[in-house]
C-alpha positions in Angstrom: -15.1 33.1 -9.9 -14.6 31.9 -6.0 -13.9 28.4 -5.4 -13.6 26.1 -2.7 -10.3 24.3 -2.8 -9.1 20.7 -2.5 -6.2 20.2 -1.4 -5.5 17.4 -2.1 -6.7 13.8 -2.2 -4.3 13.3 -5.4 -1.5 13.6 -2.5 -0.9 14.3 0.6 0.3 18.3 0.4 0.2 19.1 3.8 2.2 16.1 4.8 5.1 17.1 2.0 4.5 19.8 -0.1 4.0 22.4 2.9 6.4 24.9 1.2 5.2 24.8 -2.1 2.0 25.2 -0.8 2.4 28.7 1.4 4.9 30.0 -1.7 1.7 29.8 -3.5 -0.3 31.1 -1.4 2.1 34.0 -0.9 2.2 34.3 -4.8 -1.8 34.5 -4.9 -2.1 31.3 -7.5 -1.0 27.7 -8.3 -0.8 27.0 -11.6 -2.2 22.8 -12.0 -0.9 20.5 -14.7 -3.9 20.0 -17.6 -4.6 17.9 -21.0 -4.0 21.1 -22.6 -0.9 23.0 -20.5 -1.1 24.6 -17.4 -4.6 25.9 -15.7 -3.8 28.9 -13.3 -5.9 28.6 -10.1 -5.9 32.2 -7.8 -5.4 31.2 -4.4 -5.9 34.9 -2.9 -8.6 34.8 0.0 -11.3 36.8 -1.8 -11.1 34.0 -4.8 -11.1 31.0 -2.0 -14.5 30.6 0.1 -12.1 27.6 1.9 -9.4 25.3 2.1 -10.1 21.7 2.4 -6.8 19.9 3.3 -6.8 16.2 3.0 -3.4 14.1 5.7 -2.0 11.7 7.2 0.7 13.5 9.0 0.7 17.4 8.2 4.3 18.0 8.8 5.1 21.0 11.5 5.9 23.4 8.2 2.8 23.4 8.0 1.0 23.6 11.0 3.1 26.8 11.6 1.9 27.9 8.2 -1.7 28.1 8.9 -1.4 30.6 11.5 -0.6 33.1 8.5 -3.7 31.6 6.2 -6.6 34.5 5.5 -8.8 31.7 3.7 -10.6 29.6 6.3 -9.5 25.9 6.6 -10.1 22.2 7.6 -8.8 19.1 7.3 -10.0 15.4 6.8 -7.7 14.0 8.6 -7.0 10.3 8.2 -5.3 8.1 10.9 -6.1 4.1 10.9 -4.7 1.8 12.7 -2.2 -0.1 10.6 1.3 -1.0 10.8 4.4 0.4 9.1 4.0 -2.9 7.0 1.1 -1.4 5.7 1.9 2.8 5.6 5.6 2.7 5.2 6.1 6.4 5.7 3.5 7.6 8.6 4.9 7.6 12.4 3.8 6.0 15.2 -0.1 6.4 15.5 0.2 7.7 19.1 1.8 10.3 17.7 -0.2 11.1 14.9 -3.0 11.6 17.8 -1.6 13.7 19.6 -0.8 16.3 16.4 -4.8 16.4 16.0 -5.9 16.3 19.6 -4.0 19.7 19.2 -4.3 21.2 16.5 -8.3 20.6 17.4 -7.7 22.4 21.0 -6.3 25.3 19.3 -8.7 26.1 15.9 -11.4 24.4 17.2 -13.2 21.0 16.1 -14.9 22.1 13.5 -11.7 22.7 11.4 -10.0 18.5 12.2 -12.5 15.8 10.4 -11.3 12.2 12.1 -11.5 9.8 8.9 -11.1 5.7 9.7 -10.1 5.2 5.4 -10.1 2.9 3.9 -11.2 -0.5 5.8 -9.7 -3.8 5.2 -9.6 -7.0 6.0 -7.4 -10.4 5.7 -6.1 -12.8 8.6 -4.7 -9.8 11.1 -6.9 -7.4 9.5 -10.0 -8.7 10.8 -13.2 -7.6 12.7 -12.1 -8.3 16.0 -8.7 -5.6 15.1 -10.9 -2.9 13.3 -13.2 -3.3 16.5 -10.3 -3.2 18.9 -8.4 -0.2 17.2 -11.3 2.0 16.2 -12.9 2.1 20.0 -9.2 2.9 22.0 -9.0 6.1 18.7 -12.0 7.4 20.2 -11.8 6.9 23.3 -7.9 9.0 22.3 -10.5 11.1 20.8 -13.2 11.9 22.2 -14.0 15.4 22.6 -11.5 16.0 19.8 -13.6 15.8 17.2 -17.1 15.3 16.5 -17.1 13.2 12.9 -15.9 10.3 11.3 -15.6 9.8 8.1 -15.3 6.4 7.3 -14.8 4.0 4.0 -14.3 0.3 2.4 -11.6 -0.4 0.3 -12.0 -0.6 -3.7 -9.8 -3.3 -4.9 -7.9 -1.2 -7.6 -6.2 -1.9 -10.5 -3.2 -0.5 -8.6 -3.7 -2.7 -5.6 -4.5 -5.8 -7.9 -0.6 -8.2 -6.4 -1.2 -6.5 -2.8 -4.8 -8.4 -3.1 -3.5 -11.6 -4.9 -1.1 -11.9 -2.3 -3.3 -11.5 0.3 -2.2 -9.1 2.5 -5.3 -7.3 2.3 -8.5 -7.6 0.5 -11.8 -5.5 0.4 -14.1 -6.4 2.8 -17.4 -8.6 1.7 -21.0 -7.1 2.5 -21.1 -8.9 5.3 -18.5 -7.9 6.6 -19.7 -4.1 6.0 -22.4 -4.5 7.5 -20.8 -6.2 10.5 -18.0 -3.9 11.2 -20.4 -0.6 10.5 -22.8 -2.2 13.4 -20.3 -2.7 15.6 -18.7 0.6 14.7 -22.5 2.9 15.4 -22.8 1.0 18.2 -18.9 2.1 19.8 -18.5 6.1 18.2 -21.9 7.6 20.0 -20.4 6.5 23.1 -17.6 8.5 22.7 -19.2 11.9 20.8 -18.9 10.8 17.9 -21.0 10.4 14.8 -20.0 8.5 11.5 -20.7 9.2 8.0 -19.6 7.5 4.7 -19.0 9.3 1.5 -19.1 7.7 -2.0 -20.2 4.3 0.0 -24.3 4.6 -1.8 -23.5 0.8 -2.3 -24.7 0.2 1.1 -27.5 1.5 3.1 -25.6 1.6 6.9 -28.9 4.3 8.3 -29.3 0.9 10.6 -26.4 1.4 12.0 -26.3 5.6 13.0 -24.4 5.9 10.2 -25.0 8.4 7.4 -24.0 9.3 3.3 -22.8 12.8 3.8 -20.0 15.0 1.7 -16.5 15.7 2.8 -16.7 18.5 1.1 -19.3 19.9 2.9 -20.8 23.2 2.0 -22.3 23.7 5.4 -19.1 23.2 7.2 -17.7 25.9 4.5 -21.0 28.0 4.9 -20.3 28.0 9.1 -16.2 28.7 8.9 -16.2 30.9 6.1 -19.1 33.1 7.1 -20.8 33.5 3.3 -23.3 31.3 1.4 -22.6 29.6 -1.4 -24.1 29.9 -4.4 -26.2 26.7 -5.9 -23.6 25.6 -8.2 -21.4 24.9 -5.8 -23.6 22.8 -3.8 -24.6 20.9 -6.1 -22.8 17.3 -5.9 -20.0 16.3 -8.1 -20.2 12.8 -10.3 -18.3 11.2 -9.2 -18.5 8.0 -7.5 -21.5 9.2 -6.4 -19.8 11.6 -4.3 -22.2 14.3 -2.5 -19.0 16.8 -2.1 -19.5 20.4 -2.8 -17.7 21.2 -6.3 -14.6 22.1 -5.9 -11.1 22.1 -7.3 -8.2 19.8 -6.6 -4.6 21.1 -6.8 -3.3 18.0 -6.3 -1.2 15.6 -8.6 -0.7 12.1 -8.6 2.2 9.9 -7.7 3.9 12.8 -5.7 3.0 11.0 -2.6 5.2 9.5 -0.1 3.6 7.7 2.5 4.7 4.7 0.5 0.3 2.7 2.0 0.3 -0.5 0.1 -4.0 0.1 -1.1 -3.2 3.0 -2.4 -4.5 4.0 -5.9 -2.9 8.0 -6.4 0.4 6.2 -5.7 
């Protein structure tokens, strides 16, 4: 069965797992743990429509390996304005933005999707902070990406202590709409459209923000030149997600960025 492979929303494979990933590609398969042992997933080009990568900062080894891939791919690339107190192992954001631009220039804008994700608030990270930082990033990425995916922080049980500390919290509904309205006015000035994924509880269409899939069947078809079967185009059920059906090959608890808001660390 041919698949879309997600690599990975459970861990940052491009940042920390490039070597084993490309070893598995060369081998033609990866084994991932399941409730019943291990499941072998083919990574051969004839068995994969597209790789969808998720990262905050791809390693040099990963970027060098992209030229060897015979399978279509694109990157969901999170770049937020938060300092190292929030994202301890993510390097200087100007450096990450520069890398994003270089990858976009080399491979094309279809291969890189910017994520401003998650959005949370506090005394420091308030409305004015997000508006200022978002517009600054839009200016830098103008012409290098067509789309920005935003999401708002959920207060998972794993980060309850961080929320209690007052360092950050999920925005209220009023704050969500205020931030979304500002972002919806800023992004088009730089040729960027905004979408959300799994944020169906908010209707942000009045601000030009649409609810769309991150793992996008239309983009996969464009990159692969193939028509996906209907059973892959059906949205998954996870959190009202509209993403195309995919197989994630990552594992939780293996990301080393140490972001204080992370639900998977």
